[in-house]
NUROLUM-718304 format. One line per field, with one value per residue (C-alpha): x, y, z. Coordinates in pm, 1 decimal. Last residue first. Example, Ala and Ser with C-alpha at 12.3 -4.5 7.8 and 13.67 -1.06 7.14 Angstrom:
X: 1367.0;1230.0
Y: -106.0;-450.0
Z: 714.0;780.0
END
This chain:
X: 2810.2;2913.9;2975.1;3063.0;3014.8;3167.2;3209.3;3082.2;2726.6;2689.1;2644.3;2557.1;2537.2;2429.3;2465.3;2315.3;2471.6;2379.5;2616.0;2630.6;2967.6;3309.9;3519.8;3499.2;3223.6;2896.2;2610.4;2307.2;2363.9;2135.8;2131.6;1963.0;2004.5;1983.8;2046.7;2099.0;2128.1;2214.5;2245.3;1952.6;1724.7;1735.6;1608.5;1644.0;1491.3;1640.7;1574.1;1835.2;1812.4;2078.3;2068.8;1688.7;1605.2;1420.9;1749.5;1679.6;1508.5;1815.9;1674.8;1849.3;1676.7;1703.6;1499.1;1486.6;1223.5;1187.8;1182.5;1217.5;903.4;661.1;768.9;988.5;1000.6;1341.7;1439.2;1541.4;1484.6;1692.3;1554.0;1746.2;1737.6;2037.9;2057.4;2412.5;2650.7;2913.3;2829.5;2466.1;2226.9;1850.2;1883.8;1647.6;1704.5;1478.6;1558.3;1345.0;1408.8;1299.2;1255.8;1054.1;737.0;868.0;929.1;1161.3;1074.3;1292.3;1191.0;1357.0;1370.1;1623.3;1494.4;1674.1;1539.9;1172.7;958.6;850.2;804.1;994.6;1245.4;1283.9;1256.6;1544.0;1438.9;1511.5;1298.5;1304.7;1106.2;1128.2;921.4;1011.5;776.3;537.6;539.4;920.0;960.5;1197.5;1158.6;1371.4;1265.2;1503.5;1357.2;1573.3;1763.0;1643.2;1884.3;1996.4;2298.8;2207.9;2020.8;2342.4;2308.1;2407.9;2741.4;2791.9;3045.3;2764.4;2641.7;2333.5;2294.7;2101.2;2088.1;1819.3;1841.7;1552.9;1412.5;1154.7;1233.1;1009.3;1051.6;835.9;854.7;737.3;892.5;581.0;555.8;512.5;748.4;636.4;896.3;867.1;1148.9;1116.0;1397.1;1572.8;1911.7;1973.5;2248.7;2473.5;2765.0;3027.2;3051.1;3408.6;3561.2;3910.4;3873.9;3647.9;3291.8;3134.6;2831.0;3029.4;2829.8;2679.8;2310.4;2166.0;2456.6;2306.8;1952.0;2052.7;2272.2;2507.2;2880.6;3112.5;3347.0;3436.8;3806.5;4002.3;3797.9;3994.3;3735.7;3650.8;3528.2;3239.7;3323.7;3067.4;3345.5;3478.6;3727.3;4055.3;4224.1;4027.4;4084.0;3793.7;3850.2;3555.1;3319.5;3279.5;3075.7;2741.1;2530.6;2183.1;2070.8;1709.3;1558.7;1192.0;1137.2;813.4;804.7;498.2;491.5;272.9;43.2;-232.5;-115.3;179.7;328.6;664.5;838.0;1183.2;1307.1;1622.6;1851.1;2193.6;2414.7;2655.1;2985.8;3199.3;3555.1;3797.2;4145.8;4321.4;4669.1;4787.9;5059.5;5017.3;5210.1;5152.4;5116.4;5142.6;5039.7;4848.7;4731.5;4445.3;4646.6;4683.9;4787.9;5111.4;5184.7;4965.9;5079.7;4805.8;4787.1;4462.9;4363.7;4050.0;3821.1;3500.8;3267.0;2970.6;2654.6;2435.3;2087.0;1853.7;1497.3;1380.1;1159.1;1432.5;1664.4;1954.9;2275.2;2544.3;2890.7;3097.8;3449.1;3631.7;3985.9;4143.3;4486.3;4526.5;4815.9;4767.9;4980.9;4880.5;4991.9;4773.6;4853.8;5064.5;4891.6;4892.8;4654.0;4378.6;4302.3;4183.5;4090.5;4213.0;4559.8;4854.7;5121.3;4936.1;5099.2;4884.3;5035.0;4817.8;4799.5;4539.0;4507.2;4211.7;4204.8;3906.1;3760.0;3466.1;3256.8;3247.0;3502.3;3745.2;3682.5;3903.2;4183.5;4056.8;4318.6;4270.0;4526.3;4533.1;4838.0;4828.7;5184.9;5131.3;4860.4;4967.6;4698.6;4480.9;4514.3;4800.8;4576.4;4398.4;4075.8;4018.8;3992.7;3664.6;3612.2;3566.7;3871.8;4052.2;3902.1;3973.5;3704.3;3802.6;3598.2;3386.7;3628.3;3590.0;3648.7;3952.8;4113.7;4437.8;4488.2;4800.6;4847.8;5042.2;4942.5;4989.8;4740.2;4703.0;4420.4;4398.3;4205.8;4148.2;4437.2;4507.4;4819.3;4785.5;5043.2;4961.9;5070.9;4838.2;4751.2;4402.3;4212.4;3914.3;3610.5;3393.4;3542.4;3857.2;3874.5;4119.5;4142.1;4262.0;4139.8;3784.3;3672.7;3660.8;3802.8;3592.0;3558.5;3777.9;3570.4;3868.4;3756.2;3595.0;3894.9;4139.2;3927.9;4135.8;4479.2;4794.9;4615.1;4718.5;4610.6;4866.3;4734.0;4946.5;4962.9;5053.1;4949.3;5035.1;4857.9;4901.3;5218.4;5335.6;5015.9;5027.4;4795.4;4886.5;4688.8;4706.5;4532.6;4783.8;4713.8;4872.0;4901.6;5231.1;5206.5;5095.4;5052.2;4725.8;4406.6;4209.2;3840.9;3685.7;3337.4;3350.7;3686.4;4040.7;4384.4;4681.6;4807.8;5069.6;4894.8;4923.0;4719.2;4812.3;4623.3;4812.7;4701.2;4952.5;4897.8;4963.0;5193.7;5300.7;5285.5;5014.0;5065.1;4824.8;4883.6;4639.5;4737.9;4551.8;4703.2;4537.6;4558.7;4578.4;4265.5;3991.7;3977.0;4047.9;4229.0;4223.5;4498.1;4414.0;4699.1;4578.4;4856.8;4874.9;5058.6;5058.5;4994.3;5226.8;5212.0;4844.5;4823.2;4476.9;4436.8;4193.0;4074.1;3948.0;3784.7;3686.6;3513.7;3527.1;3711.0;3492.3;3193.0;3135.9;3140.5;3202.5;3350.8;3470.9;3629.8;3558.9;3885.5;4166.7;4374.7;4591.4;4455.2;4317.2;4105.8;4024.0;3693.4;3531.7;3813.9;3927.2;3814.2;3886.7;3772.7;3890.2;3691.9;3458.6;3092.7;2854.4;2478.9;2330.0;1962.1;1822.1;1758.1;2127.1;2354.8;2729.7;2898.0;3247.1;3432.6;3699.7;3667.2;3933.7;3874.0;4161.2;4327.0;4674.5;4717.1;4345.0;4329.5;3967.7;3941.4;3614.6;3554.0;3280.7;3146.5;2821.5;2820.5;2504.5;2246.6;1896.0;1911.9;1667.3;1446.0;1484.2;1210.1;1213.7;863.1;1005.9;1208.0;1570.0;1835.3;1920.9;2191.0;2566.5;2614.8;2861.9;2756.4;2974.0;3002.4;3320.1;3459.0;3827.4;3989.7;4349.3;4501.0;4484.7;4545.8;4381.5;4020.8;3795.7;3430.1;3149.8;2822.1;2880.9;2730.9;2851.6;2667.7;2800.3;2617.7;2907.9;3071.7;3024.6;2716.1;2839.9;2732.1;2863.6;2656.5;2954.2;3265.5;3620.5;3925.7;4286.7;4496.7;4304.7;4611.4;4405.5;4229.9;3886.2;3554.3;3236.4;2873.3;2554.4;2743.5;2703.9;2912.7;2811.8;2991.0;2956.7;3325.0;3372.3;3255.8;2920.2;2936.3;2651.8;2637.9;2277.6;2365.0;2712.9;3047.4;3349.2;3688.1;3987.2;4309.2;4309.9;4359.3;4195.9;3865.4;3641.3;3268.8;3017.4;2636.2;2346.1;2570.8;2647.1;2982.1;3053.3;3368.5;3535.7;3836.7;3637.5;3269.6;3106.7;2732.2;2578.9;2199.8;2196.7;2508.7;2862.6;3089.7;3446.5;3647.4;3975.5;3874.7;3898.4;3842.2;3488.5;3369.5;3001.2;2862.6;2485.4;2258.0;2553.0;2767.1;3113.1;3329.3;3690.6;3968.9;4245.8;4219.2;3984.9;3610.5;3331.7;3175.5;3314.4;3658.2;3797.5;4128.7;4288.7;4231.0;3916.8;4115.3;4107.2;3756.9;3593.7;3436.1;3087.8;2979.7;2709.7;2468.6;2561.7;2479.8;2216.2;2354.5;2127.5;1822.6;1934.4;1920.4;1606.9;1790.8;2168.2;2220.9;2504.6;2881.1;3146.9;3494.6;3595.9;3439.0;3664.8;3917.1;3852.8;4095.5;4370.9;4305.9;4344.6;4696.1;4769.2;4659.8;4322.3;4231.7;3891.2;3531.5;3264.5;3085.0
Y: 11676.6;11591.1;11236.9;11195.3;10887.0;10682.9;10794.5;10479.8;10529.5;10854.8;10853.4;11177.0;11192.7;11501.0;11473.7;11691.0;11624.8;11679.8;11592.0;11458.7;11515.7;11378.7;11394.8;11020.8;10889.3;11057.8;10932.1;11148.1;11119.3;11318.2;11249.5;11432.9;11269.6;11406.2;11119.9;11133.3;10812.7;10795.5;10550.2;10304.5;10528.4;10692.1;10994.2;11026.3;11163.7;11116.3;11067.2;10925.5;10905.6;10765.1;10752.3;10759.4;10794.1;10601.2;10556.4;10187.4;10155.8;10277.4;10354.2;10317.5;10473.6;10461.1;10620.2;10649.8;10821.5;10775.9;10932.2;10735.4;10864.1;10735.2;10675.2;10394.7;10359.6;10274.4;10100.6;10121.7;9986.3;9925.5;9876.6;9846.9;9680.5;9593.8;9526.4;9531.0;9248.5;9318.5;8991.4;9105.8;9083.1;9112.9;9107.0;9275.9;9297.2;9422.0;9440.6;9590.2;9581.9;9759.6;9747.9;9940.4;9934.9;9676.0;9429.7;9373.2;9294.1;9188.8;9100.1;9084.9;8928.3;8885.6;8804.4;8740.5;8679.7;8676.4;8563.5;8200.6;8201.4;7886.3;7815.7;8182.3;8222.8;8245.5;8379.6;8355.9;8526.2;8538.1;8688.7;8689.6;8871.4;8901.3;8624.7;8551.5;8349.1;8315.4;8195.1;8171.2;8039.5;7980.9;7906.4;7801.8;7749.2;7826.2;7540.1;7275.9;7157.5;7514.5;7700.8;7707.5;8038.0;8207.3;8527.3;8352.9;8244.5;7869.0;7714.4;7696.8;7363.9;7241.4;6865.2;6600.2;6802.3;6923.3;7129.5;7281.1;7303.3;7456.8;7483.2;7626.0;7652.0;7804.4;7782.9;7939.2;7804.2;7743.4;7378.8;7481.7;7351.3;7339.5;7252.2;7147.5;7075.6;6950.2;6977.0;6785.1;6812.2;6572.3;6597.2;6389.1;6591.3;6809.3;7123.3;7244.7;7591.5;7678.9;7518.0;7747.9;7743.2;7644.5;7431.1;7110.2;6832.7;7103.7;7034.8;7362.0;7571.2;7690.7;7702.7;7951.2;7981.1;8272.9;8291.4;8587.3;8514.5;8161.6;8193.1;8338.0;8198.8;8095.4;8041.5;8275.9;8079.5;8211.6;8401.3;8674.5;8929.3;8701.7;8420.7;8335.4;8169.3;7843.1;7606.3;7359.8;6990.8;6828.8;6591.5;6288.9;6339.4;6195.4;6288.0;6220.0;6416.4;6397.3;6542.0;6518.6;6587.4;6690.7;6760.5;6902.2;6907.7;7152.8;7176.9;6953.1;6815.7;6580.4;6406.5;6387.6;6209.6;6275.8;6046.9;6177.6;6035.5;6184.0;5978.6;6043.9;5982.8;6275.5;6286.7;6521.1;6464.8;6743.3;6886.7;7159.8;7416.5;7716.4;8031.8;8300.4;8676.2;8949.5;9298.1;9383.1;9064.3;8945.6;8644.5;8766.3;8488.8;8608.3;8283.1;7991.5;7673.3;7445.0;7092.1;6965.3;6606.9;6521.2;6228.2;6244.9;5955.5;5949.7;5746.8;5851.5;5695.8;5758.5;5629.5;5631.3;5318.6;5113.4;5198.2;5442.0;5397.2;5666.8;5652.7;5915.7;5929.1;6236.7;6237.1;6545.7;6685.6;7021.6;7249.6;7565.1;7861.0;8145.9;8490.1;8694.6;9066.9;9231.1;9514.7;9881.4;10054.7;10277.0;10002.2;9760.3;9405.1;9446.2;9308.1;9453.5;9322.1;9010.4;8715.3;8439.4;8113.8;7876.7;7509.4;7301.7;6948.8;6765.0;6400.3;6261.3;5910.3;5819.0;5517.1;5145.4;5052.9;5306.0;5466.0;5763.8;5929.9;6280.1;6518.3;6857.1;7109.7;7442.5;7639.9;7986.2;8110.0;8364.2;8583.8;8910.3;8961.4;9271.4;9442.0;9659.0;9798.7;10019.2;10119.2;10484.2;10762.8;10880.9;11254.6;11490.8;11693.1;11728.0;11434.5;11191.5;10923.2;10561.4;10246.6;10412.1;10322.3;10459.5;10197.7;10193.8;9874.4;9742.1;9367.0;9153.0;8836.6;8515.3;8226.6;7859.3;7655.3;7286.7;7108.5;6746.7;6502.6;6667.9;6910.3;7217.4;7397.2;7742.1;8004.8;8317.0;8667.9;8897.0;9257.0;9318.0;9643.2;9697.9;9916.2;9607.1;9283.0;9126.8;8878.9;8593.9;8440.8;8768.8;9103.1;9107.7;9470.0;9730.6;10027.7;10062.9;10440.9;10729.2;11022.2;11232.4;11261.0;10917.1;10727.5;10913.0;10858.4;10600.9;10750.5;10647.6;10374.8;10014.4;9731.8;9508.7;9180.5;8884.3;8589.9;8228.3;7944.6;7575.2;7288.5;7353.8;7552.5;7865.5;8065.3;8426.0;8669.4;9020.9;9272.0;9632.8;9902.1;10157.9;10472.9;10808.8;11105.9;11290.3;11539.8;11897.2;11942.7;11955.2;12131.6;12214.3;12311.4;12165.6;12137.7;11758.4;11781.5;11842.6;11688.6;11874.7;11800.9;11632.1;11417.4;11065.0;10782.0;10443.5;10164.6;9854.7;9568.2;9289.8;9004.9;8637.2;8377.3;8538.3;8874.7;9139.6;9488.3;9729.7;10072.3;10296.2;10637.9;10895.5;11234.6;11464.2;11840.1;12053.4;12155.6;12416.9;12464.6;12104.1;11953.1;11571.9;11426.2;11101.8;10919.9;10586.3;10348.8;10063.3;9737.4;9432.7;9577.6;9861.2;10190.5;10258.7;10580.9;10674.9;11026.7;11097.7;11455.0;11524.8;11857.0;11969.2;12280.0;12282.9;11992.7;11909.7;12138.2;11981.3;12059.3;11798.3;11734.7;11404.8;11389.7;11136.3;10971.9;11149.3;10959.2;10658.7;10379.7;10029.8;9806.3;10042.3;10015.6;10270.6;10511.8;10682.3;11038.4;11384.8;11742.0;12073.7;12399.2;12265.7;12369.4;12229.1;12204.8;12213.0;12111.5;11829.5;11596.8;11636.8;11800.8;11829.2;12068.7;12006.5;12284.1;12043.9;11681.5;11412.4;11034.6;10832.3;10497.0;10647.2;10428.0;10429.9;10808.3;10912.7;11285.0;11477.5;11821.5;12081.9;11894.2;11748.6;11528.1;11334.0;11280.5;11140.4;11073.5;11255.5;11016.1;10884.6;10665.4;10285.2;10246.2;10156.3;10476.6;10481.7;10693.0;10470.9;10625.5;10562.6;10909.5;11099.6;11369.3;11517.5;11838.4;11700.8;11357.8;11269.6;10925.5;10856.6;10510.7;10336.8;10663.1;11001.9;10884.9;11185.0;11173.1;11405.2;11538.6;11328.2;11042.9;10834.4;10560.5;10351.0;10020.4;9875.6;9799.4;10065.2;10177.1;10413.3;10724.6;10924.7;11134.9;11188.9;10976.2;11080.1;10864.0;10806.6;10497.2;10265.7;10261.0;10324.0;10626.0;10616.0;10793.2;10721.6;10818.9;10812.5;10646.0;10365.3;10166.6;9860.3;9697.4;9320.9;9248.8;9108.1;9433.4;9504.2;9779.2;9981.3;10219.9;10322.4;10500.4;10543.0;10367.0;10533.9;10371.6;10571.3;10471.7;10773.6;10569.8;10249.6;10422.7;10186.6;10269.2;10115.6;10152.9;10061.5;9958.4;9664.7;9577.9;9270.7;9238.7;8919.7;8936.6;9040.3;9018.0;9240.2;9278.2;9502.0;9502.6;9699.2;9848.8;9761.1;9984.4;9913.3;10189.1;10183.8;10421.4;10178.4;9875.8;9975.3;9680.2;9678.4;9470.3;9430.7;9283.2;9253.0;8986.6;9000.2;8752.3;8828.7;8602.3;8773.5;8512.2;8224.8;8267.4;8064.9;8364.8;8254.4;8233.4;7936.6;7762.0;7666.8;7311.4;7408.5;7652.8;7466.5;7337.0;7678.7;7888.3;8039.8;8262.7;8172.7;8460.2;8806.0;8937.6;9214.7;9567.0;9676.0;9595.3;9852.3;10131.5;10314.2;10453.6;10445.9;10669.9;10541.1;10468.9;10282.3;10319.1;9975.1;9796.8;10001.4;9737.7;9566.3;9806.3;9675.9;9323.8;9444.2;9561.2;9237.2;9044.9;8874.4;8509.1;8445.9;8405.6;8366.9;8664.1
Z: -3773.3;-4129.9;-4255.2;-4619.3;-4830.8;-5112.1;-5474.0;-5653.0;-5514.4;-5322.8;-4944.1;-4765.6;-4387.7;-4200.0;-3824.3;-3551.8;-3214.0;-2851.1;-2566.2;-2212.4;-2038.6;-2124.1;-1806.8;-1742.5;-1961.5;-1865.8;-2079.9;-2161.6;-2535.9;-2765.6;-3137.3;-3425.0;-3764.1;-4119.9;-4363.4;-4742.2;-4942.3;-5310.2;-5600.1;-5597.7;-5391.9;-5050.0;-4863.0;-4490.4;-4172.4;-3829.3;-3461.8;-3225.9;-2846.7;-2613.1;-2231.5;-2213.5;-1845.9;-1575.9;-1386.6;-1332.2;-1672.8;-1858.8;-2202.6;-2537.8;-2838.0;-3213.6;-3490.6;-3867.6;-4085.9;-4459.7;-4805.2;-5128.4;-5302.8;-5039.4;-4677.7;-4544.0;-4165.5;-4019.3;-3697.8;-3338.2;-2992.4;-2683.9;-2332.6;-2009.0;-1669.5;-1455.6;-1084.2;-950.1;-854.4;-1122.6;-1301.2;-1320.0;-1027.1;-1068.2;-1445.8;-1691.1;-2065.3;-2343.6;-2714.3;-2994.7;-3367.1;-3681.8;-4056.4;-4312.3;-4524.4;-4770.6;-4488.8;-4195.6;-3834.9;-3544.2;-3188.9;-2851.3;-2509.7;-2229.0;-1885.4;-1557.1;-1208.9;-1308.8;-1015.4;-1038.9;-658.2;-565.7;-844.2;-933.3;-1310.4;-1557.9;-1896.5;-2267.0;-2530.6;-2908.9;-3194.7;-3574.9;-3838.0;-4208.7;-4320.2;-4037.3;-3715.6;-3694.5;-3339.1;-3044.0;-2691.6;-2385.2;-2027.1;-1748.9;-1401.8;-1099.4;-945.3;-706.1;-437.4;-391.8;-527.6;-896.7;-941.8;-1059.9;-853.5;-533.1;-677.9;-733.7;-499.3;-245.2;-383.5;-198.6;-181.1;-375.4;-694.4;-934.7;-1256.8;-1449.4;-1798.6;-2030.6;-2402.7;-2674.8;-3051.5;-3329.0;-3710.2;-4034.1;-4353.0;-4568.2;-4457.4;-4095.6;-3826.9;-3462.3;-3198.9;-2836.7;-2594.2;-2240.0;-1993.4;-1716.9;-1547.1;-1260.1;-1004.4;-780.5;-646.2;-816.3;-1032.9;-1077.0;-1038.0;-1167.1;-1509.9;-1710.2;-1846.2;-1512.0;-1583.4;-1559.8;-1725.8;-1952.5;-2004.6;-1870.7;-2005.6;-2337.7;-2201.3;-1932.1;-1620.6;-1686.0;-1610.1;-1673.1;-1380.1;-1491.8;-1590.6;-1297.8;-1011.8;-703.6;-434.4;-148.3;150.9;359.3;678.4;622.3;554.4;271.6;321.5;149.4;-151.3;-167.3;-463.2;-476.3;-401.9;-572.4;-393.8;-617.8;-936.7;-1047.8;-1351.4;-1493.5;-1803.0;-1915.2;-2234.0;-2335.0;-2706.6;-2874.5;-3249.4;-3427.1;-3807.3;-3997.1;-4299.9;-4159.7;-3826.9;-3870.7;-3568.4;-3397.7;-3112.7;-2965.5;-2685.3;-2518.4;-2248.7;-2170.7;-1939.8;-1656.2;-1485.8;-1373.0;-1240.5;-1067.8;-927.8;-737.9;-698.3;-465.9;-409.1;-180.8;-109.1;151.5;174.0;434.7;317.8;631.8;801.2;574.2;451.6;92.0;-147.0;-309.2;-496.9;-606.5;-784.5;-909.2;-1057.8;-1206.8;-1301.9;-1498.4;-1570.3;-1779.1;-1856.1;-2094.4;-2155.5;-2451.6;-2455.5;-2750.9;-2767.0;-3130.5;-3132.6;-3303.3;-3017.0;-3031.9;-2829.1;-2832.6;-2673.5;-2493.7;-2348.1;-2217.3;-2074.8;-1913.2;-1827.1;-1656.2;-1560.8;-1353.8;-1250.7;-1023.2;-911.6;-676.7;-666.6;-400.6;-214.8;-318.1;-78.6;-223.0;-474.8;-206.2;-315.0;-674.2;-583.2;-772.1;-1012.1;-1127.8;-1303.9;-1455.5;-1593.1;-1796.1;-1890.7;-2071.8;-2204.1;-2352.8;-2467.9;-2657.6;-2669.8;-2895.7;-2805.7;-2892.1;-2629.7;-2782.8;-3123.1;-3203.6;-3009.0;-3088.2;-2950.4;-2790.4;-2672.1;-2492.3;-2378.1;-2219.4;-2157.3;-2058.7;-1920.7;-1758.6;-1502.2;-1474.3;-1134.1;-1257.8;-1530.9;-1277.6;-1448.1;-1525.0;-1274.5;-1125.2;-1134.7;-840.0;-946.7;-613.2;-420.5;-710.1;-683.9;-608.0;-663.3;-931.5;-1212.9;-1564.7;-1831.4;-2061.0;-1934.2;-2086.2;-2119.2;-2170.8;-2374.7;-2429.1;-2654.2;-2735.2;-2934.1;-3018.8;-3201.2;-3310.0;-3527.0;-3866.5;-3834.4;-3626.7;-3503.1;-3355.0;-3253.9;-3056.8;-2967.8;-2779.9;-2702.9;-2564.8;-2528.0;-2299.8;-2360.2;-2420.3;-2290.6;-2436.0;-2725.1;-2785.6;-3136.6;-3291.8;-3426.0;-3292.8;-3279.7;-3004.5;-3196.6;-3511.8;-3466.6;-3355.3;-3230.3;-3110.1;-2746.7;-2736.9;-2875.6;-2649.8;-2337.3;-2145.9;-2208.0;-2394.9;-2585.6;-2660.4;-2887.5;-3063.2;-3202.2;-3305.4;-3540.4;-3598.5;-3825.8;-3843.4;-4020.1;-4394.5;-4342.3;-4163.0;-4215.7;-4100.9;-3921.6;-3808.9;-3608.2;-3506.7;-3308.4;-3179.6;-2982.3;-2910.5;-2678.1;-2624.7;-2341.2;-2274.7;-1902.9;-1714.6;-1812.5;-2124.8;-2137.2;-2454.5;-2309.0;-2259.9;-2084.4;-2207.5;-2150.4;-2292.9;-2641.7;-2853.9;-3111.4;-3248.6;-3401.9;-3542.7;-3719.5;-3833.2;-4060.2;-4135.7;-4382.3;-4445.1;-4601.7;-4930.0;-4763.3;-4765.1;-4624.0;-4463.5;-4313.5;-4129.4;-4000.0;-3792.3;-3707.2;-3451.6;-3479.8;-3162.2;-2975.5;-3012.9;-3393.6;-3487.0;-3789.4;-3822.2;-4040.5;-4224.3;-4397.8;-4539.2;-4646.6;-4895.8;-4953.1;-5182.5;-5529.0;-5427.2;-5238.0;-5305.2;-5103.0;-4975.9;-4837.9;-4553.3;-4487.6;-4135.1;-4050.5;-3700.9;-3568.0;-3189.4;-3028.1;-2725.2;-2776.2;-3115.4;-3486.6;-3752.6;-4096.4;-4241.0;-4585.4;-4863.0;-4975.7;-5157.7;-5409.9;-5483.3;-5700.8;-5653.0;-5879.6;-6165.4;-6353.9;-6121.8;-6221.8;-5903.9;-5845.5;-5984.9;-5950.3;-6097.8;-6122.5;-5851.9;-5827.9;-5568.1;-5516.3;-5867.6;-5826.3;-6042.4;-5749.7;-5661.6;-5921.4;-5871.6;-6116.3;-6252.4;-6433.9;-6559.0;-6444.6;-6399.9;-6402.1;-6258.4;-6317.2;-6377.4;-6685.5;-6768.9;-6775.8;-6833.7;-6906.0;-6860.5;-7007.1;-6968.0;-6670.3;-6536.0;-6229.7;-6148.4;-5879.2;-5874.6;-6248.1;-6480.9;-6672.4;-7028.6;-7175.7;-7159.4;-7015.2;-6673.9;-6671.2;-6786.0;-6614.7;-6316.7;-6104.5;-6137.7;-6292.6;-6513.4;-6763.4;-7038.3;-7238.8;-7397.7;-7317.5;-7340.1;-7357.3;-7266.2;-7218.2;-7559.7;-7742.3;-7812.0;-7796.0;-7836.8;-7730.0;-7831.1;-7692.5;-7384.9;-7181.5;-6891.0;-6697.7;-6410.3;-6351.6;-6148.0;-6484.8;-6756.8;-6952.4;-7220.4;-7411.5;-7706.7;-7947.0;-8176.1;-8156.7;-8251.4;-8294.0;-8213.6;-8148.9;-8383.2;-8609.2;-8924.0;-8775.8;-8618.2;-8687.9;-8490.0;-8537.5;-8330.9;-8049.4;-7794.7;-7549.0;-7342.9;-7049.5;-7007.0;-6940.8;-7296.1;-7451.1;-7619.0;-7880.5;-8030.6;-8328.8;-8394.0;-8718.6;-8856.3;-8840.1;-9007.9;-9048.6;-9160.4;-9332.9;-9561.8;-9876.8;-9750.6;-9665.5;-9466.3;-9444.7;-9200.9;-9189.9;-8958.7;-8670.5;-8438.6;-8283.8;-8067.1;-7861.0;-7736.2;-7967.2;-8278.4;-8362.8;-8627.0;-8677.7;-8945.3;-8969.2;-9299.9;-9449.1;-9543.1;-9754.2;-9863.7;-10030.6;-10221.1;-10502.1;-10796.2;-10569.4;-10467.2;-10253.8;-10153.7;-9862.5;-9807.7;-9539.7;-9306.2;-9135.1;-8986.2;-8796.9;-8716.6;-8589.2;-8393.4;-8112.1;-8197.9;-8240.1;-8069.6;-7892.2;-7555.3;-7707.1;-7899.2;-7839.0;-8173.3;-8299.3;-8491.6;-8701.1;-9033.0;-8965.3;-9001.8;-8727.2;-8698.5;-8407.2;-8156.4;-8098.3;-7979.7;-7635.4;-7627.5;-7668.7;-7955.1;-7745.0;-7488.3;-7746.2;-7627.4;-7328.4;-7372.5;-7677.1;-7890.6;-7876.0;-8073.6;-7918.6;-7793.4;-8087.2;-8316.2;-8215.4;-8550.6;-8717.6;-8497.1;-8624.8;-8984.0;-8905.2;-8722.6;-9037.8;-9034.1;-9030.2;-9187.4;-9073.5;-9344.1;-9494.3
END
């Protein structure tokens, strides 16, 4: 039969495609996409769908069609295929009764919808309005690979569909040979109701089966429709038991307030301590979004064993961010991070705390609140910001003589930063090279000096403004030699207040300006050669620089009589392959590298045609005079620096390794080494990390080892492990050992963890965790 325009009434009848069902396994061939449909010239101007048909146009073909006008019956049979509004229906036999207004499809009924889902039935009966119908032997394969099946299905209207004696599962149910296999987990119920308006699926007498064993019975259970975008409802709960809070149960509820906002209310009930309320709200605007996390309780303080002490007070936290775009070039935003006490996140096991929420990031176990505005286009960048920092680390500088515990960090020693202004502008080509202009300004205000926390001394306040010009040009010879001369000129202006003089709490002020400059050139000459299936590249690199003696900002002297330099922005400094060729190795502005110096390195690279590779860099820095501005731990003070070695390789598919080291310039002893390896294949995955540092930024020796991974065993089982060892203390501070089962729709983990870390009053702990993750339903975490 050729395509023809149908009346609206006839168009409704064609919607039987949305209700035809059949057995899933063994019927996959029936759900293959239909071929190209046929259209006539009269409707060629109308927009066609993906099947070639216009809206409300029907295409049907069958081996035989019989019209019985005397009784008002039309029968089609044999390889029936009907296409209508993006749906394709196939069946062995179809009967339309005009008198009763019913349509019956029988035998291997299959429907493919426009979204790729497939529905099947042995037999289906629908009324003339297509608002009600019954299907026998129902099953469906929905988006996200969800499968449902039932003895019968009843469609009451466009929004409500009921299944009787039904099964729901996202697991695979077809074996490789096409036969049915039992899913890893599924929900069986006497009655299942899909409400498309409320976007929920509700179960009566629901039974949860895992590996064929019924584990849980619920008289009533519901979850969001997998086909729905967002809907209100309960999220997977969290249950735990610990010495700190006793038995604990947290039940999150998700409230979809509007298409542009939502709220998660998550009360935590504890047997030893008062409840704790967690909230998370999100809202989208036309120009950006806001994401706020809040927590509150009223409780006394308690230690790692749940022993309470002190007065009952309000305890809370906020973790928030907002980001907005003003126009094509401008954007602004903020972060708000604060906690009422240092251990609130540890005591109530609140996760995802120390994350990047804005352009400026604090150290681990520190919170940062900031407001910023940024303008950026193709040639320029400008930012302005202000921020404060709260420390949550335990301090060993002062121990409470009454309790014996170290208090948290003193936030008064952290500066209030603001404004912080940074700008860059690309002038373009000047004298054959590229000229850039950099500007920077910052004001730091400190309430208390960190020099002696037992005595409250005024903190150092400072303000700085900087202007800088950078010019660079590249010359490359026909033989491949590349020479890149560059010039840098900078002017700084400082204002310092509350500089301690060493006489009690006496302070002084100081204003100064300085001019800084560097002239240099980078010289490289890479060469390569083919050896069989690999390419070898060798590249010597030389950097020659000269700078006049820099005027460093001195704020005092140490007990040895050496000057103490102002250093607000280069404390976390490491000499490695990333800083070897920086003209000024200090990352900030306060300290400046001067003198005549030479940075040299050799690079080697091997590239195999099959994707394997290996890299090696060995380098060193030389200078005509010692530079005592560099800290002793840096390896840069002497005329010849420590050696820098860095290597990485991918020798096999799924295996990668790296190492970076700083070796003593005279003895070649290891001063700092960081190395690791990763492996991933069909047998499992794992990693190992090792770090040793003679003196870290806190001036203490550091050596630790981290390793972890998973080993896959037959039939979906596996073993997981993780360990963190403090080599100085010769002890494992964290140890995890677990077993798990996993497949395409479930993962079950049982993990034992021991933490030998003392954080404030929270003592070492042991935990057994059971984690269950079900596809489409989320996960639970029980300890």
